[in-house]
C-alpha positions as CSV (number, residue, x, y, z in Angstrom):
1,X,-22.5,39.2,65.5
2,X,-22.2,39.5,61.8
3,X,-21.2,36.5,59.8
4,X,-19.4,37.3,56.7
5,X,-18.9,34.7,53.8
6,X,-15.8,35.0,51.6
7,X,-16.6,35.4,48.1
8,X,-15.5,32.2,46.0
9,X,-14.3,32.7,42.3
10,X,-16.1,30.2,40.1
11,X,-13.9,27.4,38.8
12,X,-14.6,27.0,35.1
13,X,-12.7,24.1,33.4
14,X,-13.1,22.3,30.1
15,X,-12.1,19.0,28.7
16,X,-11.3,18.0,25.0
17,X,-10.5,14.5,23.7
18,X,-9.7,13.2,20.3
19,X,-8.8,9.6,19.0
20,X,-7.2,8.8,15.7
21,X,-5.6,5.8,14.1
22,X,-1.9,5.7,12.8
23,X,1.2,7.4,14.1
24,X,4.6,7.7,12.5
25,X,7.0,10.4,13.8
26,X,10.6,11.4,13.4
27,X,12.5,13.3,16.0
28,X,11.8,16.9,14.6
29,X,8.1,16.0,14.8
30,X,8.5,14.6,18.3
31,X,10.2,17.8,19.6
32,X,7.5,20.0,18.0
33,X,4.9,17.9,19.8
34,X,6.7,17.9,23.1
35,X,6.8,21.9,22.9
36,X,3.1,21.9,21.9
37,X,2.1,19.9,24.9
38,X,3.6,22.2,27.4
39,X,2.9,25.5,25.6
40,X,1.1,28.0,28.1
41,X,2.4,26.3,31.2
42,X,3.8,28.4,34.0
43,X,7.3,27.8,35.4
44,X,5.8,25.2,37.9
45,X,4.5,23.0,34.9
46,X,6.0,19.5,34.6
47,X,6.1,17.2,31.7
48,X,7.1,13.4,31.4
49,X,7.6,10.9,28.6
50,X,7.2,7.3,29.0
51,X,7.8,4.0,26.9
52,X,7.0,0.4,27.7
53,X,9.8,-2.2,26.9
54,X,8.8,-5.7,27.6
55,X,7.8,-5.6,31.3
56,X,9.6,-2.3,32.1
57,X,8.1,1.2,31.9
58,X,10.8,3.7,31.3
59,X,10.0,7.3,32.4
60,X,12.2,10.5,31.4
61,X,11.7,14.2,31.7
62,X,12.4,14.9,28.0
63,X,12.9,13.0,24.8
64,X,16.6,13.5,25.0
65,X,16.7,11.8,28.5
66,X,14.3,8.9,27.2
67,X,16.9,8.3,24.3
68,X,19.8,8.1,26.9
69,X,17.9,5.9,29.2
70,X,17.0,3.6,26.5
71,X,20.6,3.4,25.3
72,X,21.7,2.5,28.9
73,X,18.7,0.0,29.3
74,X,19.1,-3.8,28.9
75,X,15.8,-4.4,27.6
76,X,15.6,-5.7,24.0
77,X,14.7,-3.5,21.1
78,X,16.1,-0.5,19.1
79,X,17.0,2.2,21.6
80,X,16.2,4.8,18.9
81,X,12.8,3.5,17.9
82,X,9.6,3.5,20.1
83,X,6.3,1.6,19.2
84,X,4.4,2.9,22.2
85,X,4.7,6.3,24.1
86,X,3.0,8.3,26.9
87,X,3.4,12.0,27.3
88,X,1.9,13.6,30.4
89,X,1.9,17.3,31.4
90,X,0.4,19.2,34.4
91,X,0.5,22.7,35.4
92,X,-0.7,23.4,39.0
93,X,-3.6,25.9,39.7
94,X,-2.4,29.5,39.6
95,X,-4.8,31.9,41.4
96,X,-8.1,31.8,39.5
97,X,-6.7,29.8,36.7
98,X,-7.6,26.1,37.0
99,X,-5.1,23.3,36.7
100,X,-4.0,22.4,33.3
101,X,-3.3,18.7,32.2
102,X,-2.5,16.9,29.1
103,X,-2.3,13.2,28.3
104,X,-1.3,11.9,25.0
105,X,-1.1,8.0,24.6
106,X,0.2,6.1,21.7
107,X,-0.4,2.4,21.7
108,X,1.2,-0.6,19.9
109,X,-2.3,-1.1,18.4
110,X,-1.8,1.9,16.3
111,X,-4.2,4.2,18.2
112,X,-3.6,7.8,19.5
113,X,-5.7,9.1,22.4
114,X,-5.3,12.6,23.8
115,X,-7.1,14.4,26.6
116,X,-6.7,18.1,27.5
117,X,-8.2,19.7,30.6
118,X,-8.0,23.3,31.9
119,X,-9.5,26.7,31.3
120,X,-11.7,26.7,28.1
121,X,-9.5,29.1,26.1
122,X,-6.4,27.1,26.6
123,X,-8.0,23.8,26.0
124,X,-9.5,24.8,22.7
125,X,-6.1,26.0,21.5
126,X,-3.9,23.1,22.9
127,X,-6.4,20.6,21.5
128,X,-6.5,22.0,18.1
129,X,-2.7,22.4,17.9
130,X,-2.0,18.9,19.2
131,X,-4.7,17.4,16.8
132,X,-3.0,19.1,13.7
133,X,0.4,17.7,14.8
134,X,-1.0,14.1,15.4
135,X,-2.8,14.3,11.9
136,X,0.5,15.2,10.3
137,X,2.0,12.1,11.8
138,X,-0.5,9.7,10.3
139,X,1.0,7.7,7.4
140,X,-2.5,7.1,5.9
141,X,-5.3,9.6,6.2
142,X,-8.1,7.2,5.4
143,X,-9.0,4.8,8.1
144,X,-9.7,2.1,5.6
145,X,-6.0,1.7,4.9
146,X,-5.5,0.5,8.5
147,X,-7.8,-2.4,8.0
148,X,-6.4,-5.9,9.1
149,X,-4.7,-7.9,6.4
150,X,-7.6,-10.4,6.2
151,X,-10.0,-7.5,5.2
152,X,-7.6,-7.0,2.1
153,X,-7.9,-10.5,1.3
154,X,-11.7,-10.4,1.2
155,X,-11.5,-7.1,-0.8
156,X,-9.2,-9.2,-3.2
157,X,-11.9,-11.9,-3.5
158,X,-14.6,-9.2,-4.2
159,X,-12.4,-7.8,-7.0
160,X,-12.1,-11.5,-8.2
161,X,-15.9,-11.7,-8.6
162,X,-15.9,-8.6,-10.8
163,X,-13.0,-9.5,-13.0
164,X,-14.3,-13.2,-13.4
165,X,-17.8,-11.9,-14.4
166,X,-16.3,-9.4,-16.9
167,X,-13.9,-11.9,-18.5
168,X,-16.7,-14.6,-18.7
169,X,-18.5,-12.2,-21.0
170,X,-15.7,-12.7,-23.6
171,X,-15.3,-16.4,-23.4
172,X,-17.9,-18.4,-25.7
173,X,-20.4,-20.6,-23.9
174,X,-19.1,-24.1,-23.6
175,X,-15.6,-23.1,-24.3
176,X,-14.5,-24.7,-21.2
177,X,-16.1,-27.9,-19.7
178,X,-18.1,-27.5,-16.3
179,X,-15.2,-29.2,-14.4
180,X,-12.4,-27.0,-15.7
181,X,-14.6,-23.8,-15.4
182,X,-14.9,-24.7,-11.7
183,X,-11.1,-25.4,-11.3
184,X,-10.4,-22.0,-13.1
185,X,-12.8,-20.0,-10.8
186,X,-11.2,-21.5,-7.7
187,X,-7.8,-20.9,-8.7
188,X,-8.6,-17.2,-9.6
189,X,-10.3,-16.9,-6.1
190,X,-7.1,-18.3,-4.6
191,X,-4.9,-15.9,-6.6
192,X,-6.9,-12.8,-5.6
193,X,-7.2,-13.8,-2.1
194,X,-3.3,-14.3,-1.6
195,X,-2.7,-11.1,-3.7
196,X,-5.1,-9.2,-1.2
197,X,-3.5,-10.7,1.9
198,X,-0.1,-9.9,0.6
199,X,-1.1,-6.2,0.2
200,X,-2.9,-6.1,3.5
201,X,0.3,-7.4,5.3
202,X,2.4,-4.7,3.4
203,X,0.1,-1.9,4.4
204,X,0.1,-3.1,7.9
205,X,3.9,-2.9,8.0
206,X,3.9,0.7,6.5
207,X,1.1,1.8,8.9
208,X,2.6,0.5,12.2
209,X,3.7,2.8,15.0
210,X,7.2,4.3,14.6
211,X,8.5,7.0,16.8
212,X,12.1,7.8,15.9
213,X,14.3,9.4,18.6
214,X,17.5,9.4,16.6
215,X,16.3,10.2,13.1
216,X,15.5,13.6,11.7
217,X,13.5,12.1,8.8
218,X,11.4,8.8,8.4
219,X,13.3,6.1,6.6
220,X,12.4,5.5,3.0
221,X,10.5,2.2,2.6
222,X,10.2,0.3,-0.6
223,X,7.4,-2.0,-1.3
224,X,8.3,-5.5,-0.3
225,X,6.7,-8.9,0.4
226,X,8.0,-11.8,2.5
227,X,9.3,-14.8,1.1
228,X,6.2,-16.9,2.1
229,X,4.0,-14.3,0.5
230,X,6.0,-14.4,-2.7
231,X,5.9,-18.2,-2.8
232,X,2.1,-18.2,-2.2
233,X,1.7,-15.6,-4.8
234,X,3.8,-17.6,-7.3
235,X,2.0,-20.9,-6.7
236,X,-1.4,-19.3,-7.1
237,X,-0.4,-17.6,-10.4
238,X,1.1,-20.8,-11.8
239,X,-2.2,-22.7,-10.8
240,X,-4.2,-20.1,-12.8
241,X,-2.0,-20.5,-15.9
242,X,-2.0,-24.3,-15.6
243,X,-5.7,-24.4,-15.2
244,X,-6.2,-22.2,-18.3
245,X,-3.9,-24.3,-20.4
246,X,-5.3,-27.6,-19.4
247,X,-8.8,-26.2,-20.0
248,X,-8.0,-25.1,-23.5
249,X,-6.3,-28.4,-24.3
250,X,-9.2,-30.4,-23.1
251,X,-11.6,-28.1,-25.0
252,X,-9.5,-28.8,-28.2
253,X,-9.4,-32.5,-27.8
254,X,-13.2,-32.5,-27.0
255,X,-13.8,-30.6,-30.3
256,X,-11.7,-33.0,-32.3
257,X,-13.8,-35.9,-30.8
258,X,-17.0,-34.3,-31.9
259,X,-15.8,-34.0,-35.3
260,X,-14.7,-37.6,-35.9
261,X,-18.1,-39.1,-35.8
262,X,-19.5,-36.5,-38.3
263,X,-16.6,-37.3,-40.8
264,X,-17.2,-41.1,-40.6
265,X,-20.8,-40.7,-41.2
266,X,-20.2,-38.3,-44.1
267,X,-17.9,-40.9,-45.7
268,X,-20.7,-43.5,-45.8
269,X,-22.8,-43.8,-49.3
């Protein structure tokens, strides 16, 4: 009896991953991304798009269906704007070609994670195409701009140290008393800290995740600060001005007091 073994075709698969920070996309870009995810799929391929609203996850078979489902949903939030998204795609195995999968996740924490698996040639092409589209959707290309607002505040205090050191070179020694020098230094520190914090909060607002389902272009945003940030900045600026003025007045009075004894001694025979 002769035993025959069926010849097996080697199953070669590849996996590619990438992770970026920042994501802001209008509808035309989303449609391009959606088509790019499923490019190369057979007729049996399936795609889904999800989003999380409160405790409810809403799933749809296309961006149009998701927009419609959000419009009918009772969950709070703008139905045309997402701050998180999952796109999953699967194409079953076809003969010798392995199964193809794509998972793209956009989180509220402003991170994008993408995983592509399948035959090596297709994986390389899809990963490069998706990475290019995701990079286009990043509002800032340098990761440092996504730093938390408190980091900007510390950058502000570092800038204060440089500005204060340079300005000190132009102020004569003894122009301000030690007390007023300390007060002015502290008020400058507070001013730069508040300014850095305000800039950081504005950058956080500009860099947060926005996926528009009902807009063909991103809305234009003007630089703005909140009322609280404006109040803190104004108080800090006024504190600097008041400190400098009082310091100069104190210096002037001290100079007059020093001259009086000299004038009296000169008047004696």
